[in-house]
N, CA and C atoms as an extended XYZ file, in Angstrom:
174
Properties=species:S:1:pos:R:3:atomname:S:1:resname:S:1:resid:I:1 pbc="F F F"
N         0.925       -1.055       -0.196 N   MET     1
C         0.019        0.157        0.404 CA  MET     1
C         0.869        1.253        0.062 C   MET     1
N         0.044        2.044       -0.759 N   SER     2
C         1.137        3.521       -0.398 CA  SER     2
C         0.051        4.379       -0.631 C   SER     2
N         0.593        6.017       -1.095 N   ALA     3
C         0.173        7.369       -0.746 CA  ALA     3
C         0.830        7.985       -1.841 C   ALA     3
N        -0.346        8.809       -2.490 N   ARG     4
C         0.323        9.226       -3.919 CA  ARG     4
C        -0.799       10.611       -3.798 C   ARG     4
N         0.059       11.447       -5.206 N   GLN     5
C        -1.263       12.295       -5.682 CA  GLN     5
C        -1.877       11.790       -6.502 C   GLN     5
N        -2.931       12.079       -6.981 N   PRO     6
C        -3.945       11.197       -8.337 CA  PRO     6
C        -3.625       11.367       -9.620 C   PRO     6
N        -3.762       11.160      -10.484 N   THR     7
C        -3.396       11.438      -11.691 CA  THR     7
C        -4.469       12.173      -11.698 C   THR     7
N        -4.587       13.086      -13.723 N   PRO     8
C        -5.639       14.142      -14.057 CA  PRO     8
C        -6.699       12.968      -13.964 C   PRO     8
N        -6.768       11.799      -14.290 N   GLN     9
C        -7.740       11.018      -14.756 CA  GLN     9
C        -8.428       10.313      -13.623 C   GLN     9
N        -7.755        9.925      -12.894 N   GLU    10
C        -7.906        9.487      -11.273 CA  GLU    10
C        -8.894       11.063      -10.380 C   GLU    10
N        -8.534       12.030      -10.819 N   ARG    11
C        -9.107       13.176       -9.853 CA  ARG    11
C       -10.023       13.145      -10.638 C   ARG    11
N       -10.817       13.346      -12.164 N   SER    12
C       -11.749       13.461      -12.370 CA  SER    12
C       -13.097       12.416      -12.028 C   SER    12
N       -12.161       11.199      -12.058 N   SER    13
C       -13.069       10.074      -11.857 CA  SER    13
C       -13.668        9.977      -10.213 C   SER    13
N       -12.766       10.396       -9.131 N   LEU    14
C       -13.199       10.463       -8.105 CA  LEU    14
C       -13.696       10.883       -7.690 C   LEU    14
N       -13.463       12.414       -8.625 N   GLN    15
C       -14.498       13.640       -8.341 CA  GLN    15
C       -13.489       14.118       -7.138 C   GLN    15
N       -12.173       14.337       -7.134 N   LEU    16
C       -11.502       14.922       -5.760 CA  LEU    16
C       -11.175       16.144       -5.644 C   LEU    16
N       -10.861       16.934       -5.182 N   THR    17
C       -10.638       18.309       -4.983 CA  THR    17
C        -8.788       18.309       -5.030 C   THR    17
N        -8.263       19.413       -5.351 N   SER    18
C        -6.866       19.412       -5.408 CA  SER    18
C        -6.270       19.297       -4.274 C   SER    18
N        -5.380       18.403       -4.043 N   GLY    19
C        -4.469       18.257       -2.794 CA  GLY    19
C        -4.968       17.257       -2.220 C   GLY    19
N        -5.877       16.529       -2.371 N   ILE    20
C        -6.273       15.393       -1.985 CA  ILE    20
C        -5.413       14.381       -2.489 C   ILE    20
N        -4.717       12.965       -1.631 N   PRO    21
C        -3.886       12.298       -1.986 CA  PRO    21
C        -4.648       10.808       -2.586 C   PRO    21
N        -4.577        9.565       -2.706 N   VAL    22
C        -5.035        8.732       -3.063 CA  VAL    22
C        -4.244        7.443       -2.548 C   VAL    22
N        -4.595        6.380       -1.797 N   LEU    23
C        -4.247        5.100       -1.533 CA  LEU    23
C        -4.199        4.409       -2.714 C   LEU    23
N        -3.266        3.689       -2.612 N   THR    24
C        -2.867        2.525       -3.977 CA  THR    24
C        -2.693        1.322       -3.268 C   THR    24
N        -3.709       -0.240       -3.803 N   ILE    25
C        -3.283       -1.096       -2.768 CA  ILE    25
C        -3.264       -2.023       -4.228 C   ILE    25
N        -2.469       -2.979       -4.032 N   THR    26
C        -2.614       -4.128       -4.312 CA  THR    26
C        -2.523       -5.347       -3.942 C   THR    26
N        -3.561       -6.125       -4.360 N   ARG    27
C        -3.776       -7.334       -3.472 CA  ARG    27
C        -4.133       -8.531       -4.573 C   ARG    27
N        -3.122       -9.564       -3.972 N   VAL    28
C        -2.908      -10.796       -4.658 CA  VAL    28
C        -3.638      -12.063       -3.814 C   VAL    28
N        -4.590      -13.104       -4.655 N   ALA    29
C        -5.421      -13.433       -3.804 CA  ALA    29
C        -4.341      -15.297       -3.988 C   ALA    29
N        -3.972      -15.692       -3.016 N   ILE    30
C        -3.198      -17.013       -3.818 CA  ILE    30
C        -3.892      -18.060       -3.379 C   ILE    30
N        -4.278      -19.237       -3.960 N   ALA    31
C        -4.467      -20.347       -3.954 CA  ALA    31
C        -3.863      -21.436       -2.882 C   ALA    31
N        -4.485      -22.722       -2.436 N   ASP    32
C        -3.671      -23.353       -1.538 CA  ASP    32
C        -2.985      -24.187       -1.755 C   ASP    32
N        -2.446      -24.323       -3.534 N   GLY    33
C        -1.354      -24.669       -4.180 CA  GLY    33
C        -0.502      -23.568       -3.864 C   GLY    33
N        -0.576      -22.462       -3.511 N   GLY    34
C         0.688      -21.432       -4.254 CA  GLY    34
C         0.574      -20.236       -4.879 C   GLY    34
N        -0.151      -20.928       -6.247 N   TYR    35
C        -0.526      -19.941       -7.174 CA  TYR    35
C        -1.294      -19.118       -6.966 C   TYR    35
N        -1.130      -17.470       -7.702 N   PRO    36
C        -2.742      -16.828       -7.299 CA  PRO    36
C        -3.550      -17.018       -8.218 C   PRO    36
N        -4.605      -16.151       -8.014 N   VAL    37
C        -5.596      -16.733       -8.682 CA  VAL    37
C        -6.447      -15.475       -8.767 C   VAL    37
N        -5.920      -14.545       -8.241 N   GLU    38
C        -6.402      -13.065       -8.562 CA  GLU    38
C        -6.047      -11.811       -7.872 C   GLU    38
N        -5.767      -10.672       -9.402 N   VAL    39
C        -5.226       -9.562       -8.185 CA  VAL    39
C        -6.151       -8.456       -8.619 C   VAL    39
N        -5.751       -7.512       -7.344 N   ASN    40
C        -6.873       -6.335       -7.410 CA  ASN    40
C        -5.957       -5.081       -6.951 C   ASN    40
N        -5.802       -4.026       -7.988 N   ASP    41
C        -5.182       -3.178       -7.958 CA  ASP    41
C        -6.581       -1.690       -7.862 C   ASP    41
N        -6.500       -1.846       -6.242 N   MET    42
C        -7.290       -0.314       -5.986 CA  MET    42
C        -6.298        1.226       -6.227 C   MET    42
N        -7.324        2.105       -5.987 N   VAL    43
C        -7.043        3.545       -5.886 CA  VAL    43
C        -8.288        4.150       -5.006 C   VAL    43
N        -7.658        4.646       -3.990 N   LEU    44
C        -8.769        4.767       -3.207 CA  LEU    44
C        -8.844        6.095       -2.571 C   LEU    44
N        -9.521        7.596       -2.647 N   SER    45
C        -9.478        8.846       -2.247 CA  SER    45
C        -9.311        8.375       -0.545 C   SER    45
N        -7.840        9.217       -0.257 N   ALA    46
C        -7.478        9.135        0.936 CA  ALA    46
C        -8.132        9.642        2.371 C   ALA    46
N        -8.853       10.345        1.528 N   ASP    47
C        -9.820       11.550        2.911 CA  ASP    47
C       -11.614       10.868        2.822 C   ASP    47
N       -11.729        9.663        2.305 N   ARG    48
C       -13.387        8.851        2.424 CA  ARG    48
C       -12.768        7.335        2.940 C   ARG    48
N       -11.603        7.010        3.095 N   TYR    49
C       -11.145        5.388        3.629 CA  TYR    49
C       -10.139        5.277        4.969 C   TYR    49
N       -10.986        4.352        5.671 N   GLN    50
C        -9.976        4.334        6.376 CA  GLN    50
C        -9.547        2.853        6.358 C   GLN    50
N        -9.020        1.847        6.837 N   LEU    51
C        -8.529        0.815        6.149 CA  LEU    51
C        -7.603       -0.044        7.349 C   LEU    51
N        -8.195       -1.058        7.872 N   HIS    52
C        -8.036       -1.705        8.692 CA  HIS    52
C        -7.970       -3.460        8.796 C   HIS    52
N        -6.948       -3.842        8.606 N   TYR    53
C        -6.377       -5.332        8.383 CA  TYR    53
C        -6.313       -6.264        9.754 C   TYR    53
N        -6.568       -7.399        9.418 N   VAL    54
C        -6.373       -8.143       10.566 CA  VAL    54
C        -5.539       -9.452        9.472 C   VAL    54
N        -4.130       -9.465       10.020 N   LEU    55
C        -3.686      -10.559        9.243 CA  LEU    55
C        -2.841      -11.782       10.493 C   LEU    55
N        -3.465      -12.943       10.245 N   PRO    56
C        -3.415      -13.586       10.761 CA  PRO    56
C        -1.558      -14.167       11.149 C   PRO    56
N        -0.640      -14.353       12.083 N   ALA    57
C         0.707      -14.338       12.230 CA  ALA    57
C         0.699      -16.273       12.576 C   ALA    57
N         1.639      -16.821       11.502 N   GLU    58
C         1.835      -18.176       11.610 CA  GLU    58
C         3.548      -18.146       11.585 C   GLU    58
């Protein structure tokens, strides 16, 4: 996950005002066999989301 300034297209699509950063998240789901089955790239307005993750310790 990272934060950055949006591209002009992202600013328009997300209806952002100037100065609002975006959060970028790339999520890869791994099957039991160890191979990826889904990749999800997300761009979120940083002022509209609070992210909370619970990751099991192994």
